[in-house]
matplotlib code that plots the C-alpha trace (Angstrom):
import matplotlib.pyplot as plt

x = [86.3, 83.9, 80.3, 78.5, 75.0, 73.9, 71.9, 74.8, 76.5, 73.4, 69.9, 66.9, 63.9, 60.6, 61.2, 64.3, 63.8, 61.0, 62.3, 65.2, 62.9, 60.8, 64.8, 65.7, 62.9, 63.3, 66.9, 65.2, 62.7, 64.8, 67.9, 67.0, 64.1, 62.2, 59.2, 60.4, 58.1, 58.1, 59.9, 62.5, 63.9, 64.1, 66.5, 68.3, 68.4, 69.3, 71.9, 73.8, 73.1, 75.0, 77.4, 78.4, 77.3, 80.1, 82.8, 81.3, 81.4, 85.3, 86.0, 83.7, 86.3, 89.4, 88.5, 87.4, 91.0, 93.0, 90.9, 91.6, 95.5, 95.7, 93.9, 96.3, 99.1, 97.8, 97.0, 100.7, 101.7, 99.5, 100.3, 104.1, 103.1, 101.4, 105.3, 106.1, 109.7, 112.3, 114.6]
y = [87.5, 89.5, 89.2, 88.6, 88.6, 92.2, 90.5, 89.0, 92.3, 94.6, 93.8, 96.1, 96.3, 97.6, 100.6, 101.4, 100.9, 103.2, 106.1, 105.6, 106.4, 109.2, 110.7, 110.2, 111.9, 114.3, 115.0, 114.9, 117.3, 120.0, 119.6, 119.0, 120.8, 117.0, 114.6, 111.4, 107.9, 104.9, 103.1, 105.3, 105.3, 101.6, 101.5, 104.6, 102.4, 99.7, 101.1, 102.1, 99.3, 97.2, 99.6, 101.5, 98.9, 96.4, 99.3, 100.3, 96.9, 96.1, 99.8, 98.9, 95.6, 97.1, 99.8, 97.5, 95.4, 98.5, 98.9, 95.6, 95.5, 99.0, 97.3, 93.9, 96.7, 98.1, 94.6, 92.8, 96.7, 96.3, 93.1, 93.9, 96.8, 93.8, 92.3, 92.6, 94.3, 91.1, 91.6]
z = [73.4, 71.2, 71.8, 68.8, 70.4, 71.8, 74.4, 76.4, 76.8, 77.7, 78.3, 78.6, 80.8, 79.0, 82.2, 81.2, 76.9, 77.5, 79.7, 76.5, 74.1, 75.7, 76.4, 72.1, 71.2, 73.4, 72.2, 68.6, 69.2, 71.4, 69.0, 65.9, 66.3, 64.3, 65.7, 65.7, 65.7, 68.3, 65.3, 64.9, 68.9, 69.5, 65.4, 67.2, 70.6, 69.1, 67.4, 69.8, 72.3, 69.1, 68.2, 71.7, 74.5, 73.3, 74.0, 77.5, 78.4, 77.6, 79.0, 82.2, 82.1, 81.9, 84.5, 86.9, 86.3, 86.6, 89.4, 90.7, 90.4, 92.6, 95.4, 95.1, 95.3, 98.1, 99.5, 99.8, 100.8, 103.5, 104.6, 105.0, 107.5, 109.6, 110.7, 113.8, 114.1, 115.5, 116.6]

ax = plt.figure().add_subplot(projection="3d")
ax.plot(x, y, z, "-o")
ax.set_aspect("equal")
plt.show()
């Protein structure tokens, strides 16, 4: 399933947006020697959220699925370890 609406994938609080905007601004100043305004900061955040959030979200789901499969595999072997020796 591909999510079309960014808000279904990632929703940032106002504080998170403010923090990220500050990091974007600092990045541009430190790395590029450029000052960018609030509008540019927000546009960059929206661009990354729109294009990267679904990729990161799907990667996290894949990682969770892989982890769950490992745990279920371990659970089955652990289950059989509980068997009592019957003679």
